[in-house]
C-alpha positions as CSV (number, residue, x, y, z in Angstrom):
1,X,80.4,92.6,122.7
2,X,81.4,96.3,122.9
3,X,82.8,96.1,119.4
4,X,79.6,94.5,118.1
5,X,77.5,97.2,119.8
6,X,79.5,100.1,118.4
7,X,79.3,98.7,114.9
8,X,75.6,97.9,114.9
9,X,74.8,101.3,116.3
10,X,77.1,103.6,114.2
11,X,79.2,101.9,111.6
12,X,77.1,99.5,109.5
13,X,77.7,100.5,105.9
14,X,80.9,102.4,106.8
15,X,84.4,101.9,105.5
16,X,86.2,99.1,107.4
17,X,89.5,100.9,107.7
18,X,87.8,104.0,109.0
19,X,85.9,101.9,111.6
20,X,89.0,100.1,112.7
21,X,91.0,103.3,113.1
22,X,88.3,104.9,115.2
23,X,87.4,102.0,117.5
24,X,91.1,101.1,118.0
25,X,91.4,104.6,119.5
26,X,88.5,103.6,121.8
27,X,90.8,100.8,123.2
28,X,88.9,98.1,121.4
29,X,90.6,95.3,119.6
30,X,89.2,95.8,116.1
31,X,91.1,93.7,113.5
32,X,90.7,90.3,115.1
33,X,87.4,91.4,116.6
34,X,85.9,92.1,113.2
35,X,87.3,88.8,111.8
36,X,85.6,87.0,114.7
37,X,82.3,88.7,114.1
38,X,82.5,87.7,110.4
39,X,83.4,84.1,111.3
40,X,80.3,84.0,113.5
41,X,78.1,85.4,110.7
42,X,77.3,88.5,112.7
43,X,79.0,90.8,110.3
44,X,80.0,90.7,106.6
45,X,82.3,92.7,104.4
46,X,81.5,93.9,100.8
47,X,83.3,95.8,98.1
48,X,86.6,94.1,98.3
49,X,86.5,93.9,102.1
50,X,86.1,97.6,102.5
51,X,82.5,98.1,103.6
52,X,81.0,96.6,106.8
53,X,77.5,95.1,106.4
54,X,75.1,93.5,108.9
55,X,71.8,91.8,108.3
56,X,68.9,93.9,109.6
57,X,67.7,91.2,111.9
58,X,71.1,90.9,113.6
59,X,71.3,94.7,113.8
60,X,67.9,94.9,115.4
61,X,68.9,92.2,117.9
62,X,72.0,94.2,118.9
63,X,70.2,97.4,119.3
64,X,67.6,95.7,121.5
65,X,70.5,94.7,123.8
66,X,71.4,98.4,124.1
67,X,67.8,99.4,124.6
68,X,67.5,96.9,127.5
69,X,70.1,99.0,129.4
70,X,67.2,101.4,130.2
71,X,63.9,100.9,128.6
72,X,62.3,104.3,129.5
73,X,65.3,106.6,130.1
74,X,67.5,106.6,126.9
75,X,70.0,109.0,128.5
76,X,71.0,106.1,130.7
77,X,72.0,103.9,127.8
78,X,75.5,103.6,126.5
79,X,74.6,104.5,122.9
80,X,71.9,106.6,121.3
81,X,71.3,106.0,117.6
82,X,67.6,106.8,117.2
83,X,67.5,110.4,116.0
84,X,64.3,111.3,117.8
85,X,65.7,110.1,121.1
86,X,69.1,111.8,120.5
87,X,67.4,115.1,119.8
88,X,65.2,114.8,122.9
89,X,68.2,114.1,125.1
90,X,70.2,117.0,123.7
91,X,67.2,119.4,123.8
92,X,66.4,118.6,127.4
93,X,70.1,118.5,128.3
94,X,69.8,115.1,130.0
95,X,73.1,113.7,128.7
96,X,75.1,111.7,131.2
97,X,78.5,110.1,131.5
98,X,76.9,106.7,130.7
99,X,76.7,107.7,127.0
100,X,79.6,106.5,124.8
101,X,78.2,107.3,121.4
102,X,75.4,109.5,120.0
103,X,74.1,110.0,116.5
104,X,71.7,112.7,115.3
105,X,70.7,113.6,111.8
106,X,68.2,116.5,111.7
107,X,67.0,115.4,108.2
108,X,65.7,112.2,109.8
109,X,63.3,114.0,112.2
110,X,59.6,114.5,111.6
111,X,59.5,118.2,112.0
112,X,55.7,118.1,112.1
113,X,55.8,116.1,115.3
114,X,58.6,118.0,116.8
115,X,57.9,121.2,118.6
116,X,60.0,124.4,119.3
117,X,63.4,125.3,117.9
118,X,65.6,122.7,116.1
119,X,68.8,124.4,117.4
120,X,70.9,122.5,119.9
121,X,73.0,124.1,122.7
122,X,76.7,123.0,122.9
123,X,76.4,122.8,126.7
124,X,73.9,119.9,126.3
125,X,77.1,117.8,125.7
126,X,79.0,119.1,128.7
127,X,78.0,116.2,131.1
128,X,78.8,113.4,128.6
129,X,82.3,113.0,129.9
130,X,82.8,109.6,128.4
131,X,81.4,110.3,124.9
132,X,83.8,109.1,122.2
133,X,81.6,108.8,119.1
134,X,79.5,111.8,118.0
135,X,77.6,112.3,114.9
136,X,75.7,115.6,114.5
137,X,74.6,115.9,110.9
138,X,72.9,119.0,109.7
139,X,72.6,120.3,113.3
140,X,72.6,124.0,114.2
141,X,74.8,124.3,117.3
142,X,74.7,127.3,119.6
143,X,77.2,128.2,122.3
144,X,80.9,127.8,123.0
145,X,82.5,124.6,121.6
146,X,84.6,124.2,124.7
147,X,81.7,122.2,126.1
148,X,82.3,119.4,123.7
149,X,83.6,116.2,125.5
150,X,87.4,115.9,125.5
151,X,87.3,112.1,125.0
152,X,85.9,112.4,121.5
153,X,87.6,110.0,119.0
154,X,85.2,110.4,116.1
155,X,83.4,113.7,115.2
156,X,81.1,113.6,112.2
157,X,79.3,116.9,111.3
158,X,77.9,116.6,107.8
159,X,76.2,119.8,106.6
160,X,77.7,121.9,109.4
161,X,77.0,125.7,109.0
162,X,80.5,126.5,110.4
163,X,82.8,128.4,108.1
164,X,85.9,127.5,110.0
165,X,86.8,125.1,112.8
166,X,86.2,126.7,116.2
167,X,89.4,127.4,118.1
168,X,87.9,126.2,121.4
169,X,86.8,122.8,120.1
170,X,88.7,120.1,122.1
171,X,90.3,117.8,119.6
172,X,93.3,116.5,121.4
173,X,92.0,112.8,121.3
174,X,90.2,113.0,118.0
175,X,91.4,110.5,115.4
176,X,88.7,111.1,112.7
177,X,87.0,114.4,111.7
178,X,84.3,114.3,109.0
179,X,83.0,117.7,107.9
180,X,81.6,116.6,104.6
181,X,78.9,118.7,102.9
182,X,79.8,121.6,105.3
183,X,80.0,125.3,104.7
184,X,83.6,125.5,105.6
185,X,85.5,128.1,103.6
186,X,89.0,127.2,104.9
187,X,90.6,124.6,107.0
188,X,93.7,125.2,109.2
189,X,94.8,124.3,112.6
190,X,96.7,126.6,115.1
191,X,97.2,123.8,117.7
192,X,98.8,120.5,117.4
193,X,96.4,117.5,116.9
194,X,98.8,114.6,117.4
195,X,96.0,112.0,117.2
196,X,94.1,113.0,114.1
197,X,94.5,110.4,111.4
198,X,91.6,110.9,109.1
199,X,90.3,114.2,107.7
200,X,87.3,114.2,105.4
201,X,86.1,117.5,104.0
202,X,84.4,116.1,100.9
203,X,81.6,117.9,99.1
204,X,82.3,121.2,100.9
205,X,81.5,123.4,98.0
206,X,82.8,126.7,99.6
207,X,86.1,125.3,100.7
208,X,88.9,127.2,99.0
209,X,92.0,126.3,101.0
210,X,93.3,123.5,103.3
211,X,96.4,124.1,105.5
212,X,97.9,123.8,108.9
213,X,99.4,120.4,108.2
214,X,102.3,121.1,110.4
215,X,99.9,120.5,113.3
216,X,98.6,117.2,111.9
217,X,101.6,115.1,112.0
218,X,99.7,111.8,112.5
219,X,97.4,112.4,109.5
220,X,97.0,109.3,107.3
221,X,94.1,110.1,105.0
222,X,93.1,113.4,103.5
223,X,89.8,113.3,101.6
224,X,88.7,116.5,99.7
225,X,86.6,114.9,97.1
226,X,84.4,117.2,95.0
227,X,85.4,120.4,96.8
228,X,84.7,122.4,93.7
229,X,86.1,125.7,95.0
230,X,89.4,124.3,96.3
231,X,92.3,126.1,94.9
232,X,95.0,125.6,97.5
233,X,96.5,122.7,99.4
234,X,99.2,124.1,101.6
235,X,102.7,122.8,100.8
236,X,103.0,122.0,104.5
237,X,101.2,118.8,103.6
238,X,104.7,117.3,102.9
239,X,105.3,117.4,106.7
240,X,102.7,114.7,107.2
241,X,105.1,111.8,107.0
242,X,102.3,109.3,107.9
243,X,100.0,110.4,105.1
244,X,99.3,107.4,102.8
245,X,96.0,108.4,101.0
246,X,94.9,111.6,99.3
247,X,91.6,111.8,97.4
248,X,91.2,115.0,95.4
249,X,88.7,113.8,92.8
250,X,86.1,116.1,91.5
251,X,82.6,115.9,89.9
252,X,82.8,115.6,86.2
253,X,79.9,118.0,85.7
254,X,81.8,120.7,87.6
255,X,85.0,120.7,85.6
256,X,85.9,124.0,84.2
257,X,87.1,124.6,80.6
258,X,90.7,125.5,81.7
259,X,92.9,122.5,82.5
260,X,94.1,122.4,86.0
261,X,97.8,122.3,86.8
262,X,99.2,119.6,89.1
263,X,102.7,120.8,88.8
264,X,102.1,123.4,91.6
265,X,101.5,120.8,94.3
266,X,103.1,117.6,93.0
267,X,106.4,118.2,94.7
268,X,104.8,119.1,98.0
269,X,103.1,115.7,98.3
270,X,104.6,113.5,101.1
271,X,106.8,110.6,100.0
272,X,104.8,108.3,102.3
273,X,101.8,108.5,99.9
274,X,100.5,105.1,98.8
275,X,97.1,106.1,97.2
276,X,96.4,109.2,95.1
277,X,93.1,110.0,93.4
278,X,93.0,112.9,90.9
279,X,89.9,111.8,89.1
280,X,87.9,114.4,87.1
281,X,90.3,117.2,87.8
282,X,90.5,118.3,84.1
283,X,94.2,117.5,84.0
284,X,95.8,117.5,80.6
285,X,99.1,115.8,79.8
286,X,100.8,119.2,80.1
287,X,99.4,119.6,83.7
288,X,101.6,116.8,85.1
289,X,105.2,117.3,86.2
290,X,107.9,115.5,84.3
291,X,108.8,113.3,87.2
292,X,107.0,111.8,90.2
293,X,109.8,109.6,91.6
294,X,109.4,111.5,94.8
295,X,106.3,109.4,95.4
296,X,108.6,106.4,95.9
297,X,106.0,104.1,97.6
298,X,102.8,105.1,95.6
299,X,100.9,101.9,94.8
300,X,97.5,103.2,93.4
301,X,96.9,106.1,91.1
302,X,93.5,107.1,89.8
303,X,93.3,109.5,86.8
304,X,89.8,108.7,85.7
305,X,87.8,111.2,83.7
306,X,90.7,113.5,82.8
307,X,91.3,114.8,79.2
308,X,94.7,113.2,78.8
309,X,95.6,111.8,75.3
310,X,98.2,109.4,76.6
311,X,99.6,108.0,79.8
312,X,101.5,110.9,81.4
313,X,105.2,110.4,81.2
314,X,105.6,110.9,85.0
315,X,103.7,107.7,85.6
316,X,106.8,105.8,84.3
317,X,108.8,107.3,87.1
318,X,106.7,105.7,89.9
319,X,108.9,102.8,91.1
320,X,106.2,100.8,93.0
321,X,103.0,101.5,91.1
322,X,100.7,98.5,91.1
323,X,97.3,99.9,90.1
324,X,96.6,102.5,87.4
325,X,93.1,103.6,86.6
326,X,92.3,105.8,83.6
327,X,88.6,105.0,83.2
328,X,86.5,107.3,81.1
329,X,89.4,109.2,79.7
330,X,87.6,109.7,76.4
331,X,90.5,111.4,74.6
332,X,93.2,108.9,75.4
333,X,94.9,107.5,72.2
334,X,97.7,105.4,73.6
335,X,99.1,103.9,76.8
336,X,102.7,103.1,76.4
337,X,105.4,101.9,78.7
338,X,103.7,101.7,82.1
339,X,106.0,100.8,85.1
340,X,107.2,97.1,85.3
341,X,105.6,96.9,88.7
342,X,102.1,97.5,87.4
343,X,99.7,94.6,88.2
344,X,96.3,96.2,87.3
345,X,95.3,98.5,84.5
346,X,91.8,99.8,84.3
347,X,90.7,101.4,81.0
348,X,86.9,101.2,81.1
349,X,85.0,103.6,78.8
350,X,81.5,104.8,78.2
351,X,80.1,102.0,75.9
352,X,77.8,104.5,74.2
353,X,80.9,106.4,72.8
354,X,83.5,105.3,70.4
355,X,86.9,104.9,72.0
356,X,89.9,106.7,70.5
357,X,92.4,104.3,72.1
358,X,94.5,102.6,69.4
359,X,97.5,101.2,71.1
360,X,98.6,99.8,74.4
361,X,102.3,99.0,74.6
362,X,103.8,96.9,77.4
363,X,107.3,95.7,78.0
364,X,107.2,92.0,77.2
365,X,109.3,91.4,80.4
366,X,106.5,92.6,82.6
367,X,104.7,90.2,85.0
368,X,101.2,89.1,84.2
369,X,98.7,92.0,84.3
370,X,95.0,92.3,85.0
371,X,93.4,94.4,82.2
372,X,90.0,95.8,83.2
373,X,87.6,97.2,80.7
374,X,89.2,95.9,77.5
375,X,86.0,94.3,76.4
376,X,84.4,97.8,76.0
377,X,87.2,98.8,73.6
378,X,86.1,96.5,70.8
379,X,84.6,99.2,68.5
380,X,84.6,99.1,64.7
381,X,88.3,99.8,64.8
382,X,91.5,98.0,65.8
383,X,93.2,98.0,69.1
384,X,96.8,96.8,69.3
385,X,98.3,95.6,72.5
386,X,101.9,95.5,71.6
387,X,103.9,92.5,72.8
388,X,100.8,90.6,73.8
389,X,97.9,90.5,71.3
390,X,96.1,92.5,68.7
391,X,92.3,92.8,69.0
392,X,90.1,93.8,66.2
393,X,86.3,94.0,65.8
394,X,85.0,91.2,63.6
395,X,83.6,93.8,61.1
396,X,87.1,94.9,60.4
397,X,88.5,91.4,59.6
398,X,88.7,90.2,56.0
399,X,86.5,87.3,54.9
400,X,89.4,85.1,54.0
401,X,90.8,85.5,57.6
402,X,87.4,84.6,59.1
403,X,87.2,81.5,56.9
404,X,90.6,80.4,58.0
405,X,89.4,80.5,61.6
406,X,86.7,78.0,60.7
């Protein structure tokens, strides 16, 4: 029941892996618990089992169970998810140790109905000793951050005005920190955070450097998507031996005219990495190092939207690569000799543009491969898939060949 209440209040629509990581740290059995909720039709998963979904009627039923804990005094409930109530409790400093989770998004408030300042004092959290889940999106906080509860497992502060992480913020038990869309200019830790597993700084447009990885030894996922000012990822990232997922993809509209250079950071990436996204980073073939065999367990590589003309040579040195995505790489001409371990190749293109791709060459000894997006490549030109098949648009085929096909 606690798992169900946490999900229906805070994690509907959220990533399943993220949710499991956070709630497991709250001493809740998540993996089998989620499977049980799915089997009972109280929860569903979408997008290849990655996103948690719940019917609105079931969610309303669950939230009513929480509301019944105290009909007139929301600060006595275990969870606060209605933004008006959360803001009122914080503004009036009525928080109690009964509260396990609280969500507040200032954009969801009707400012015409609210009165007074929209700033919230950090000391309004000081009495919430058991608070583990906290979402404060686009909230202006005033006061010392030492008043934040020490039991926090998940801290989400989208749109935070902070330019750096406060040194007095208690983060010893934190497993997930989400500072997306923030005003952070740099990220670095001077104290060890042995519990932090997920760090999300996506869409922080002023962020120019990320470091302090020597203090984040438990880090598993680093997400810096579309941080358009990011120029430095400290080489100490290689000390994160548990790191399996890095997402450094950018917005295509923000790509500069000068190709970026991956060579400077490639050999600093931890060997534990299993998923790497470098989509829309304006990486040319020359930007890649000659060898990536240091990423010995990498299974998924996303190079979408980069101006490569062929599959980078270093991809062949990845001994366990299973998924390669080069969608919307409009300049690519050939893809030759991908690793034998490859199981899925995605080469989708913008159907309004003519593809330059002319040849895909596999080793005939490869295992069966899922080819995604090939149907979009049938332009008025030929595409040869060496060793497997040759596809041509019908307009390019001679009449006598067409007649022979009946």
